[in-house]
N, CA, C, O and the ligand as a Tripos MOL2 file, in Angstrom:
@<TRIPOS>MOLECULE
protein
  285   283    72     0     0
PROTEIN
NO_CHARGES

@<TRIPOS>ATOM
      1 N         -60.1000  230.5020   24.2980 N.3       1 MET1
      2 CA        -59.7980  229.6990   25.4860 C.3       1 MET1
      3 C         -60.7690  230.0000   26.6220 C.2       1 MET1
      4 O         -61.0190  229.1500   27.4770 O.2       1 MET1
      5 N         -61.3220  231.2330   26.6230 N.am      2 SER2
      6 CA        -62.1970  231.5690   27.7480 C.3       2 SER2
      7 C         -63.4440  230.6750   27.7710 C.2       2 SER2
      8 O         -63.9830  230.3800   28.8370 O.2       2 SER2
      9 N         -63.9030  230.2390   26.5670 N.am      3 ASP3
     10 CA        -65.0570  229.3350   26.5510 C.3       3 ASP3
     11 C         -64.7430  228.0430   27.2830 C.2       3 ASP3
     12 O         -65.5660  227.5080   28.0260 O.2       3 ASP3
     13 N         -63.5310  227.5570   27.0530 N.am      4 HIS4
     14 CA        -63.1390  226.3200   27.7280 C.3       4 HIS4
     15 C         -63.1560  226.5140   29.2460 C.2       4 HIS4
     16 O         -63.6460  225.6610   29.9860 O.2       4 HIS4
     17 N         -62.6110  227.6510   29.6980 N.am      5 ILE5
     18 CA        -62.5740  227.9190   31.1370 C.3       5 ILE5
     19 C         -63.9930  228.0610   31.6760 C.2       5 ILE5
     20 O         -64.3090  227.5340   32.7420 O.2       5 ILE5
     21 N         -64.8580  228.7790   30.9340 N.am      6 ASP6
     22 CA        -66.2380  228.9340   31.3910 C.3       6 ASP6
     23 C         -66.9270  227.5850   31.5360 C.2       6 ASP6
     24 O         -67.6270  227.3330   32.5170 O.2       6 ASP6
     25 N         -66.7190  226.7250   30.5500 N.am      7 ASN7
     26 CA        -67.3560  225.4060   30.6300 C.3       7 ASN7
     27 C         -66.8180  224.5990   31.8040 C.2       7 ASN7
     28 O         -67.5710  223.9040   32.4860 O.2       7 ASN7
     29 N         -65.5190  224.6960   32.0330 N.am      8 THR8
     30 CA        -64.9320  223.9730   33.1630 C.3       8 THR8
     31 C         -65.5290  224.4740   34.4700 C.2       8 THR8
     32 O         -65.8520  223.6850   35.3580 O.2       8 THR8
     33 N         -65.6750  225.8000   34.5820 N.am      9 ASP9
     34 CA        -66.2810  226.3550   35.7870 C.3       9 ASP9
     35 C         -67.6910  225.8140   35.9850 C.2       9 ASP9
     36 O         -68.0800  225.4610   37.0990 O.2       9 ASP9
     37 N         -68.4620  225.7510   34.8830 N.am     10 LYS10
     38 CA        -69.8390  225.2560   35.0030 C.3      10 LYS10
     39 C         -69.8600  223.8110   35.4830 C.2      10 LYS10
     40 O         -70.6750  223.4270   36.3230 O.2      10 LYS10
     41 N         -68.9480  223.0230   34.9330 N.am     11 ILE11
     42 CA        -68.8880  221.6130   35.3420 C.3      11 ILE11
     43 C         -68.5250  221.5150   36.8230 C.2      11 ILE11
     44 O         -69.1230  220.7420   37.5710 O.2      11 ILE11
     45 N         -67.5330  222.3140   37.2360 N.am     12 ILE12
     46 CA        -67.1130  222.2710   38.6420 C.3      12 ILE12
     47 C         -68.2480  222.7390   39.5450 C.2      12 ILE12
     48 O         -68.5300  222.1020   40.5590 O.2      12 ILE12
     49 N         -68.9030  223.8450   39.1910 N.am     13 PHE13
     50 CA        -69.9850  224.3500   40.0330 C.3      13 PHE13
     51 C         -71.1390  223.3550   40.1030 C.2      13 PHE13
     52 O         -71.7470  223.1760   41.1580 O.2      13 PHE13
     53 N         -71.4390  222.7070   38.9740 N.am     14 ALA14
     54 CA        -72.5150  221.7210   38.9720 C.3      14 ALA14
     55 C         -72.1660  220.5570   39.8960 C.2      14 ALA14
     56 O         -73.0130  220.0670   40.6430 O.2      14 ALA14
     57 N         -70.9160  220.1270   39.8330 N.am     15 GLU15
     58 CA        -70.4820  219.0170   40.6940 C.3      15 GLU15
     59 C         -70.5140  219.4220   42.1670 C.2      15 GLU15
     60 O         -70.9610  218.6500   43.0160 O.2      15 GLU15
     61 N         -70.0430  220.6270   42.4670 N.am     16 VAL16
     62 CA        -70.0510  221.0990   43.8580 C.3      16 VAL16
     63 C         -71.4860  221.2170   44.3640 C.2      16 VAL16
     64 O         -71.7840  220.8220   45.4910 O.2      16 VAL16
     65 N         -72.3760  221.7620   43.5280 N.am     17 ALA17
     66 CA        -73.7680  221.9210   43.9430 C.3      17 ALA17
     67 C         -74.4150  220.5650   44.1980 C.2      17 ALA17
     68 O         -75.1550  220.3940   45.1670 O.2      17 ALA17
     69 N         -74.1290  219.5970   43.3150 N.am     18 ARG18
     70 CA        -74.6810  218.2540   43.4830 C.3      18 ARG18
     71 C         -74.1640  217.6350   44.7800 C.2      18 ARG18
     72 O         -74.9000  216.9800   45.5170 O.2      18 ARG18
     73 N         -72.8720  217.8640   45.0340 N.am     19 TRP19
     74 CA        -72.2290  217.2840   46.1920 C.3      19 TRP19
     75 C         -72.7650  217.9190   47.4860 C.2      19 TRP19
     76 O         -73.0310  217.2260   48.4680 O.2      19 TRP19
     77 N         -72.9170  219.2620   47.4620 N.am     20 LEU20
     78 CA        -73.4450  219.9310   48.6520 C.3      20 LEU20
     79 C         -74.8700  219.4810   48.9240 C.2      20 LEU20
     80 O         -75.2480  219.2860   50.0800 O.2      20 LEU20
     81 N         -75.6650  219.3130   47.8730 N.am     21 ALA21
     82 CA        -77.0310  218.8400   48.0640 C.3      21 ALA21
     83 C         -77.0170  217.4470   48.6920 C.2      21 ALA21
     84 O         -77.8380  217.1350   49.5550 O.2      21 ALA21
     85 N         -76.0810  216.6230   48.2510 N.am     22 ALA22
     86 CA        -75.9960  215.2610   48.7850 C.3      22 ALA22
     87 C         -75.5980  215.2760   50.2550 C.2      22 ALA22
     88 O         -76.2070  214.5730   51.0620 O.2      22 ALA22
     89 N         -74.5910  216.0610   50.6180 N.am     23 VAL23
     90 CA        -74.1490  216.0530   52.0140 C.3      23 VAL23
     91 C         -75.1730  216.7280   52.9210 C.2      23 VAL23
     92 O         -75.2840  216.3760   54.0950 O.2      23 VAL23
     93 N         -75.9200  217.6900   52.3910 N.am     24 ARG24
     94 CA        -76.9120  218.3700   53.2370 C.3      24 ARG24
     95 C         -78.1130  217.4880   53.5160 C.2      24 ARG24
     96 O         -78.8540  217.7400   54.4660 O.2      24 ARG24
     97 N         -78.3210  216.4580   52.7060 N.am     25 ARG25
     98 CA        -79.4100  215.5180   52.9820 C.3      25 ARG25
     99 C         -79.0570  214.5620   54.1150 C.2      25 ARG25
    100 O         -79.9090  213.7960   54.5640 O.2      25 ARG25
    101 N         -77.8240  214.5980   54.5760 N.am     26 ARG26
    102 CA        -77.3310  213.6090   55.5250 C.3      26 ARG26
    103 C         -77.4760  214.1630   56.9450 C.2      26 ARG26
    104 O         -76.6530  214.9730   57.3710 O.2      26 ARG26
    105 N         -78.4930  213.7470   57.6730 N.am     27 PRO27
    106 CA        -78.7580  214.3760   58.9540 C.3      27 PRO27
    107 C         -77.7430  214.0280   60.0350 C.2      27 PRO27
    108 O         -77.5530  214.8090   60.9670 O.2      27 PRO27
    109 N         -77.0920  212.8820   59.9340 N.am     28 GLY28
    110 CA        -76.2320  212.4320   61.0170 C.3      28 GLY28
    111 C         -74.8780  213.1080   61.0850 C.2      28 GLY28
    112 O         -74.2300  213.0840   62.1310 O.2      28 GLY28
    113 N         -74.4340  213.7150   59.9810 N.am     29 LEU29
    114 CA        -73.0920  214.2760   59.9490 C.3      29 LEU29
    115 C         -73.1110  215.7720   60.2360 C.2      29 LEU29
    116 O         -73.9260  216.5070   59.6780 O.2      29 LEU29
    117 N         -72.2280  216.2100   61.0930 N.am     30 VAL30
    118 CA        -72.0920  217.6240   61.4190 C.3      30 VAL30
    119 C         -70.6990  218.0740   61.0000 C.2      30 VAL30
    120 O         -69.7030  217.4290   61.3280 O.2      30 VAL30
    121 N         -70.6380  219.1820   60.2730 N.am     31 ALA31
    122 CA        -69.3290  219.7000   59.8630 C.3      31 ALA31
    123 C         -68.5360  220.1110   61.0930 C.2      31 ALA31
    124 O         -69.0490  220.8260   61.9540 O.2      31 ALA31
    125 N         -67.2990  219.6670   61.1800 N.am     32 HIS32
    126 CA        -66.4630  220.0110   62.3390 C.3      32 HIS32
    127 C         -65.1030  220.5480   61.9190 C.2      32 HIS32
    128 O         -64.1600  220.5550   62.7100 O.2      32 HIS32
    129 N         -65.0020  221.0060   60.6510 N.am     33 GLY33
    130 CA        -63.7660  221.6280   60.2110 C.3      33 GLY33
    131 C         -62.7360  220.6550   59.6830 C.2      33 GLY33
    132 O         -61.6540  221.0650   59.2620 O.2      33 GLY33
    133 N         -63.0600  219.3530   59.7000 N.am     34 CYS34
    134 CA        -62.1570  218.3420   59.1670 C.3      34 CYS34
    135 C         -62.9530  217.3630   58.3170 C.2      34 CYS34
    136 O         -64.1430  217.1470   58.5460 O.2      34 CYS34
    137 N         -62.2820  216.7770   57.3360 N.am     35 CYS35
    138 CA        -62.9090  215.7440   56.5180 C.3      35 CYS35
    139 C         -63.3130  214.5620   57.4000 C.2      35 CYS35
    140 O         -62.5220  214.1030   58.2240 O.2      35 CYS35
    141 N         -64.5430  214.0680   57.2300 N.am     36 HIS36
    142 CA        -65.0150  212.9460   58.0420 C.3      36 HIS36
    143 C         -64.3160  211.6450   57.6860 C.2      36 HIS36
    144 O         -64.3760  210.6760   58.4420 O.2      36 HIS36
    145 N         -63.6570  211.6210   56.5420 N.am     37 TYR37
    146 CA        -63.0090  210.3710   56.1280 C.3      37 TYR37
    147 C         -61.5140  210.3900   56.4220 C.2      37 TYR37
    148 O         -60.9940  209.4400   57.0080 O.2      37 TYR37
    149 N         -60.8040  211.4620   56.0240 N.am     38 CYS38
    150 CA        -59.3410  211.4550   56.1460 C.3      38 CYS38
    151 C         -58.8210  212.4750   57.1570 C.2      38 CYS38
    152 O         -57.6120  212.5680   57.3670 O.2      38 CYS38
    153 N         -59.7190  213.2460   57.7890 N.am     39 ASP39
    154 CA        -59.3460  214.2150   58.8310 C.3      39 ASP39
    155 C         -58.5260  215.3940   58.3300 C.2      39 ASP39
    156 O         -57.9060  216.1010   59.1250 O.2      39 ASP39
    157 N         -58.5170  215.6150   57.0150 N.am     40 GLU40
    158 CA        -57.8550  216.8100   56.5030 C.3      40 GLU40
    159 C         -58.6460  218.0550   56.9080 C.2      40 GLU40
    160 O         -59.8770  218.0300   56.9310 O.2      40 GLU40
    161 N         -57.9420  219.1390   57.2260 N.am     41 ALA41
    162 CA        -58.5980  220.3890   57.6170 C.3      41 ALA41
    163 C         -59.4110  220.9390   56.4520 C.2      41 ALA41
    164 O         -58.9560  220.9310   55.3080 O.2      41 ALA41
    165 N         -60.6290  221.4210   56.7530 N.am     42 LEU42
    166 CA        -61.5520  221.9160   55.7300 C.3      42 LEU42
    167 C         -62.1350  223.2520   56.1440 C.2      42 LEU42
    168 O         -61.9990  223.6810   57.2900 O.2      42 LEU42
    169 N         -62.7980  223.9130   55.1740 N.am     43 ALA43
    170 CA        -63.6320  225.0530   55.5160 C.3      43 ALA43
    171 C         -64.7190  224.5600   56.4740 C.2      43 ALA43
    172 O         -65.1730  223.4220   56.3540 O.2      43 ALA43
    173 N         -65.1390  225.3980   57.4210 N.am     44 PRO44
    174 CA        -66.0160  224.9400   58.5080 C.3      44 PRO44
    175 C         -67.3140  224.2800   58.0580 C.2      44 PRO44
    176 O         -67.8230  223.4150   58.7700 O.2      44 PRO44
    177 N         -67.8740  224.6520   56.8990 N.am     45 ALA45
    178 CA        -69.1760  224.1230   56.4930 C.3      45 ALA45
    179 C         -69.0730  222.7920   55.7610 C.2      45 ALA45
    180 O         -70.0970  222.1750   55.4670 O.2      45 ALA45
    181 N         -67.8580  222.3340   55.4600 N.am     46 LEU46
    182 CA        -67.7130  221.1410   54.6310 C.3      46 LEU46
    183 C         -67.5780  219.8780   55.4720 C.2      46 LEU46
    184 O         -67.0530  219.9050   56.5850 O.2      46 LEU46
    185 N         -68.0640  218.7780   54.9180 N.am     47 LEU47
    186 CA        -67.9810  217.4860   55.6010 C.3      47 LEU47
    187 C         -66.8200  216.6500   55.0830 C.2      47 LEU47
    188 O         -66.2160  215.8840   55.8330 O.2      47 LEU47
    189 N         -66.5060  216.7990   53.7870 N.am     48 PHE48
    190 CA        -65.4590  215.9920   53.1580 C.3      48 PHE48
    191 C         -64.5770  216.8910   52.3010 C.2      48 PHE48
    192 O         -65.0280  217.9320   51.8240 O.2      48 PHE48
    193 N         -63.3100  216.4900   52.1040 N.am     49 CYS49
    194 CA        -62.4110  217.3290   51.3160 C.3      49 CYS49
    195 C         -62.6660  217.1640   49.8240 C.2      49 CYS49
    196 O         -62.3570  218.0750   49.0560 O.2      49 CYS49
    197 N         -63.2170  216.0350   49.3850 N.am     50 ASN50
    198 CA        -63.5180  215.8540   47.9620 C.3      50 ASN50
    199 C         -64.5110  214.6950   47.8020 C.2      50 ASN50
    200 O         -64.8830  214.0380   48.7750 O.2      50 ASN50
    201 N         -64.9280  214.4630   46.5580 N.am     51 VAL51
    202 CA        -65.9410  213.4370   46.3260 C.3      51 VAL51
    203 C         -65.3850  212.0350   46.5940 C.2      51 VAL51
    204 O         -66.1400  211.1270   46.9440 O.2      51 VAL51
    205 N         -64.0810  211.8560   46.4330 N.am     52 ASP52
    206 CA        -63.5050  210.5380   46.7070 C.3      52 ASP52
    207 C         -63.6640  210.1820   48.1830 C.2      52 ASP52
    208 O         -64.0420  209.0610   48.5230 O.2      52 ASP52
    209 N         -63.3730  211.1480   49.0540 N.am     53 CYS53
    210 CA        -63.5310  210.8880   50.4800 C.3      53 CYS53
    211 C         -65.0070  210.6520   50.8120 C.2      53 CYS53
    212 O         -65.3320  209.7640   51.6000 O.2      53 CYS53
    213 N         -65.8940  211.4400   50.2160 N.am     54 ARG54
    214 CA        -67.3260  211.2540   50.4610 C.3      54 ARG54
    215 C         -67.7610  209.8510   50.0350 C.2      54 ARG54
    216 O         -68.4610  209.1520   50.7680 O.2      54 ARG54
    217 N         -67.3240  209.4520   48.8200 N.am     55 ASP55
    218 CA        -67.7190  208.1330   48.3170 C.3      55 ASP55
    219 C         -67.1440  207.0180   49.1860 C.2      55 ASP55
    220 O         -67.8310  206.0430   49.4920 O.2      55 ASP55
    221 N         -65.8730  207.1690   49.5830 N.am     56 ASP56
    222 CA        -65.2520  206.1480   50.4200 C.3      56 ASP56
    223 C         -65.9360  206.0830   51.7820 C.2      56 ASP56
    224 O         -66.1400  205.0010   52.3330 O.2      56 ASP56
    225 N         -66.2890  207.2500   52.3200 N.am     57 TYR57
    226 CA        -66.9940  207.2870   53.5990 C.3      57 TYR57
    227 C         -68.3360  206.5740   53.4830 C.2      57 TYR57
    228 O         -68.7130  205.7930   54.3570 O.2      57 TYR57
    229 N         -69.0570  206.8490   52.3920 N.am     58 GLU58
    230 CA        -70.3640  206.2130   52.1950 C.3      58 GLU58
    231 C         -70.2250  204.7060   52.0630 C.2      58 GLU58
    232 O         -71.0360  203.9520   52.6010 O.2      58 GLU58
    233 N         -69.1880  204.2630   51.3410 N.am     59 LYS59
    234 CA        -68.9530  202.8180   51.2130 C.3      59 LYS59
    235 C         -68.6570  202.2020   52.5720 C.2      59 LYS59
    236 O         -69.1400  201.1160   52.8920 O.2      59 LYS59
    237 N         -67.8600  202.9040   53.3640 N.am     60 GLU60
    238 CA        -67.5210  202.4150   54.6970 C.3      60 GLU60
    239 C         -68.7730  202.3400   55.5760 C.2      60 GLU60
    240 O         -68.9940  201.3560   56.2810 O.2      60 GLU60
    241 N         -69.5900  203.4040   55.5200 N.am     61 GLN61
    242 CA        -70.8240  203.4120   56.3120 C.3      61 GLN61
    243 C         -71.7600  202.2970   55.8720 C.2      61 GLN61
    244 O         -72.3550  201.6120   56.7050 O.2      61 GLN61
    245 N         -71.8910  202.1150   54.5530 N.am     62 ALA62
    246 CA        -72.7640  201.0640   54.0340 C.3      62 ALA62
    247 C         -72.2760  199.6940   54.4910 C.2      62 ALA62
    248 O         -73.0790  198.8240   54.8290 O.2      62 ALA62
    249 N         -70.9620  199.5080   54.5000 N.am     63 ALA63
    250 CA        -70.3960  198.2330   54.9440 C.3      63 ALA63
    251 C         -70.6750  198.0220   56.4270 C.2      63 ALA63
    252 O         -70.9790  196.9050   56.8470 O.2      63 ALA63
    253 N         -70.5720  199.0890   57.2250 N.am     64 MET64
    254 CA        -70.8410  198.9600   58.6570 C.3      64 MET64
    255 C         -72.3070  198.6650   58.9150 C.2      64 MET64
    256 O         -72.6450  197.8800   59.8010 O.2      64 MET64
    257 N         -73.1930  199.3100   58.1230 N.am     65 ILE65
    258 CA        -74.6240  199.0460   58.2760 C.3      65 ILE65
    259 C         -74.9150  197.5860   57.9380 C.2      65 ILE65
    260 O         -75.6700  196.9110   58.6370 O.2      65 ILE65
    261 N         -74.2950  197.1080   56.8430 N.am     66 ARG66
    262 CA        -74.4870  195.7010   56.4740 C.3      66 ARG66
    263 C         -73.9600  194.7790   57.5690 C.2      66 ARG66
    264 O         -74.5040  193.6950   57.7800 O.2      66 ARG66
    265 N         -72.9160  195.1970   58.2580 N.am     67 ALA67
    266 CA        -72.3290  194.3830   59.3150 C.3      67 ALA67
    267 C         -73.0600  194.5670   60.6440 C.2      67 ALA67
    268 O         -72.7360  193.9070   61.6320 O.2      67 ALA67
    269 N         -74.0580  195.4780   60.6660 N.am     68 GLY68
    270 CA        -74.8610  195.6500   61.8670 C.3      68 GLY68
    271 C         -74.2260  196.5060   62.9330 C.2      68 GLY68
    272 O         -74.5670  196.3880   64.1100 O.2      68 GLY68
    273 N         -73.2990  197.3750   62.5370 N.am     69 ARG69
    274 CA        -72.6900  198.2510   63.5380 C.3      69 ARG69
    275 C         -72.5800  199.6800   63.0140 C.2      69 ARG69
    276 O         -71.4950  200.2610   62.9870 O.2      69 ARG69
    277 N         -73.7140  200.2350   62.6000 N.am     70 ALA70
    278 CA        -73.7570  201.6050   62.1200 C.3      70 ALA70
    279 C         -73.4990  202.5680   63.2620 C.2      70 ALA70
    280 O         -73.7890  202.2740   64.4220 O.2      70 ALA70
    281 N         -72.9500  203.7180   62.9160 N.am     71 GLY71
    282 CA        -72.7620  204.7540   63.9090 C.3      71 GLY71
    283 C         -71.3140  204.9140   64.2210 C.2      71 GLY71
    284 O         -70.9480  205.7510   65.0460 O.2      71 GLY71
    285 ZN        -60.8110  213.6660   53.0030 Zn       72 ZN72
@<TRIPOS>BOND
     1     1     2 1
     2     2     3 1
     3     3     4 2
     4     3     5 am
     5     5     6 1
     6     6     7 1
     7     7     8 2
     8     7     9 am
     9     9    10 1
    10    10    11 1
    11    11    12 2
    12    11    13 am
    13    13    14 1
    14    14    15 1
    15    15    16 2
    16    15    17 am
    17    17    18 1
    18    18    19 1
    19    19    20 2
    20    19    21 am
    21    21    22 1
    22    22    23 1
    23    23    24 2
    24    23    25 am
    25    25    26 1
    26    26    27 1
    27    27    28 2
    28    27    29 am
    29    29    30 1
    30    30    31 1
    31    31    32 2
    32    31    33 am
    33    33    34 1
    34    34    35 1
    35    35    36 2
    36    35    37 am
    37    37    38 1
    38    38    39 1
    39    39    40 2
    40    39    41 am
    41    41    42 1
    42    42    43 1
    43    43    44 2
    44    43    45 am
    45    45    46 1
    46    46    47 1
    47    47    48 2
    48    47    49 am
    49    49    50 1
    50    50    51 1
    51    51    52 2
    52    51    53 am
    53    53    54 1
    54    54    55 1
    55    55    56 2
    56    55    57 am
    57    57    58 1
    58    58    59 1
    59    59    60 2
    60    59    61 am
    61    61    62 1
    62    62    63 1
    63    63    64 2
    64    63    65 am
    65    65    66 1
    66    66    67 1
    67    67    68 2
    68    67    69 am
    69    69    70 1
    70    70    71 1
    71    71    72 2
    72    71    73 am
    73    73    74 1
    74    74    75 1
    75    75    76 2
    76    75    77 am
    77    77    78 1
    78    78    79 1
    79    79    80 2
    80    79    81 am
    81    81    82 1
    82    82    83 1
    83    83    84 2
    84    83    85 am
    85    85    86 1
    86    86    87 1
    87    87    88 2
    88    87    89 am
    89    89    90 1
    90    90    91 1
    91    91    92 2
    92    91    93 am
    93    93    94 1
    94    94    95 1
    95    95    96 2
    96    95    97 am
    97    97    98 1
    98    98    99 1
    99    99   100 2
   100    99   101 am
   101   101   102 1
   102   102   103 1
   103   103   104 2
   104   103   105 am
   105   105   106 1
   106   106   107 1
   107   107   108 2
   108   107   109 am
   109   109   110 1
   110   110   111 1
   111   111   112 2
   112   111   113 am
   113   113   114 1
   114   114   115 1
   115   115   116 2
   116   115   117 am
   117   117   118 1
   118   118   119 1
   119   119   120 2
   120   119   121 am
   121   121   122 1
   122   122   123 1
   123   123   124 2
   124   123   125 am
   125   125   126 1
   126   126   127 1
   127   127   128 2
   128   127   129 am
   129   129   130 1
   130   130   131 1
   131   131   132 2
   132   131   133 am
   133   133   134 1
   134   134   135 1
   135   135   136 2
   136   135   137 am
   137   137   138 1
   138   138   139 1
   139   139   140 2
   140   139   141 am
   141   141   142 1
   142   142   143 1
   143   143   144 2
   144   143   145 am
   145   145   146 1
   146   146   147 1
   147   147   148 2
   148   147   149 am
   149   149   150 1
   150   150   151 1
   151   151   152 2
   152   151   153 am
   153   153   154 1
   154   154   155 1
   155   155   156 2
   156   155   157 am
   157   157   158 1
   158   158   159 1
   159   159   160 2
   160   159   161 am
   161   161   162 1
   162   162   163 1
   163   163   164 2
   164   163   165 am
   165   165   166 1
   166   166   167 1
   167   167   168 2
   168   167   169 am
   169   169   170 1
   170   170   171 1
   171   171   172 2
   172   171   173 am
   173   173   174 1
   174   174   175 1
   175   175   176 2
   176   175   177 am
   177   177   178 1
   178   178   179 1
   179   179   180 2
   180   179   181 am
   181   181   182 1
   182   182   183 1
   183   183   184 2
   184   183   185 am
   185   185   186 1
   186   186   187 1
   187   187   188 2
   188   187   189 am
   189   189   190 1
   190   190   191 1
   191   191   192 2
   192   191   193 am
   193   193   194 1
   194   194   195 1
   195   195   196 2
   196   195   197 am
   197   197   198 1
   198   198   199 1
   199   199   200 2
   200   199   201 am
   201   201   202 1
   202   202   203 1
   203   203   204 2
   204   203   205 am
   205   205   206 1
   206   206   207 1
   207   207   208 2
   208   207   209 am
   209   209   210 1
   210   210   211 1
   211   211   212 2
   212   211   213 am
   213   213   214 1
   214   214   215 1
   215   215   216 2
   216   215   217 am
   217   217   218 1
   218   218   219 1
   219   219   220 2
   220   219   221 am
   221   221   222 1
   222   222   223 1
   223   223   224 2
   224   223   225 am
   225   225   226 1
   226   226   227 1
   227   227   228 2
   228   227   229 am
   229   229   230 1
   230   230   231 1
   231   231   232 2
   232   231   233 am
   233   233   234 1
   234   234   235 1
   235   235   236 2
   236   235   237 am
   237   237   238 1
   238   238   239 1
   239   239   240 2
   240   239   241 am
   241   241   242 1
   242   242   243 1
   243   243   244 2
   244   243   245 am
   245   245   246 1
   246   246   247 1
   247   247   248 2
   248   247   249 am
   249   249   250 1
   250   250   251 1
   251   251   252 2
   252   251   253 am
   253   253   254 1
   254   254   255 1
   255   255   256 2
   256   255   257 am
   257   257   258 1
   258   258   259 1
   259   259   260 2
   260   259   261 am
   261   261   262 1
   262   262   263 1
   263   263   264 2
   264   263   265 am
   265   265   266 1
   266   266   267 1
   267   267   268 2
   268   267   269 am
   269   269   270 1
   270   270   271 1
   271   271   272 2
   272   271   273 am
   273   273   274 1
   274   274   275 1
   275   275   276 2
   276   275   277 am
   277   277   278 1
   278   278   279 1
   279   279   280 2
   280   279   281 am
   281   281   282 1
   282   282   283 1
   283   283   284 2
@<TRIPOS>SUBSTRUCTURE
     1 MET1         2 RESIDUE 1 A MET
     2 SER2         6 RESIDUE 1 A SER
     3 ASP3        10 RESIDUE 1 A ASP
     4 HIS4        14 RESIDUE 1 A HIS
     5 ILE5        18 RESIDUE 1 A ILE
     6 ASP6        22 RESIDUE 1 A ASP
     7 ASN7        26 RESIDUE 1 A ASN
     8 THR8        30 RESIDUE 1 A THR
     9 ASP9        34 RESIDUE 1 A ASP
    10 LYS10       38 RESIDUE 1 A LYS
    11 ILE11       42 RESIDUE 1 A ILE
    12 ILE12       46 RESIDUE 1 A ILE
    13 PHE13       50 RESIDUE 1 A PHE
    14 ALA14       54 RESIDUE 1 A ALA
    15 GLU15       58 RESIDUE 1 A GLU
    16 VAL16       62 RESIDUE 1 A VAL
    17 ALA17       66 RESIDUE 1 A ALA
    18 ARG18       70 RESIDUE 1 A ARG
    19 TRP19       74 RESIDUE 1 A TRP
    20 LEU20       78 RESIDUE 1 A LEU
    21 ALA21       82 RESIDUE 1 A ALA
    22 ALA22       86 RESIDUE 1 A ALA
    23 VAL23       90 RESIDUE 1 A VAL
    24 ARG24       94 RESIDUE 1 A ARG
    25 ARG25       98 RESIDUE 1 A ARG
    26 ARG26      102 RESIDUE 1 A ARG
    27 PRO27      106 RESIDUE 1 A PRO
    28 GLY28      110 RESIDUE 1 A GLY
    29 LEU29      114 RESIDUE 1 A LEU
    30 VAL30      118 RESIDUE 1 A VAL
    31 ALA31      122 RESIDUE 1 A ALA
    32 HIS32      126 RESIDUE 1 A HIS
    33 GLY33      130 RESIDUE 1 A GLY
    34 CYS34      134 RESIDUE 1 A CYS
    35 CYS35      138 RESIDUE 1 A CYS
    36 HIS36      142 RESIDUE 1 A HIS
    37 TYR37      146 RESIDUE 1 A TYR
    38 CYS38      150 RESIDUE 1 A CYS
    39 ASP39      154 RESIDUE 1 A ASP
    40 GLU40      158 RESIDUE 1 A GLU
    41 ALA41      162 RESIDUE 1 A ALA
    42 LEU42      166 RESIDUE 1 A LEU
    43 ALA43      170 RESIDUE 1 A ALA
    44 PRO44      174 RESIDUE 1 A PRO
    45 ALA45      178 RESIDUE 1 A ALA
    46 LEU46      182 RESIDUE 1 A LEU
    47 LEU47      186 RESIDUE 1 A LEU
    48 PHE48      190 RESIDUE 1 A PHE
    49 CYS49      194 RESIDUE 1 A CYS
    50 ASN50      198 RESIDUE 1 A ASN
    51 VAL51      202 RESIDUE 1 A VAL
    52 ASP52      206 RESIDUE 1 A ASP
    53 CYS53      210 RESIDUE 1 A CYS
    54 ARG54      214 RESIDUE 1 A ARG
    55 ASP55      218 RESIDUE 1 A ASP
    56 ASP56      222 RESIDUE 1 A ASP
    57 TYR57      226 RESIDUE 1 A TYR
    58 GLU58      230 RESIDUE 1 A GLU
    59 LYS59      234 RESIDUE 1 A LYS
    60 GLU60      238 RESIDUE 1 A GLU
    61 GLN61      242 RESIDUE 1 A GLN
    62 ALA62      246 RESIDUE 1 A ALA
    63 ALA63      250 RESIDUE 1 A ALA
    64 MET64      254 RESIDUE 1 A MET
    65 ILE65      258 RESIDUE 1 A ILE
    66 ARG66      262 RESIDUE 1 A ARG
    67 ALA67      266 RESIDUE 1 A ALA
    68 GLY68      270 RESIDUE 1 A GLY
    69 ARG69      274 RESIDUE 1 A ARG
    70 ALA70      278 RESIDUE 1 A ALA
    71 GLY71      282 RESIDUE 1 A GLY
    72 ZN72       285 GROUP 0 **** ****
């Protein structure tokens, strides 16, 4: 069973690393201790509580940019 757990950890770490790399490329967002999408309390360095919030936030931002009211 430990192999299964090890593999799960690798998958989770890979996803977290990919996600952190993605959010760190985003110059406009500053971590403020809450999720930028749902306002859930977070560790101070995080921008979103999970990838769903990040994806939804990006969709919302993209929609606002398309509508001409980014920011
Ligand atoms: Zn959230």
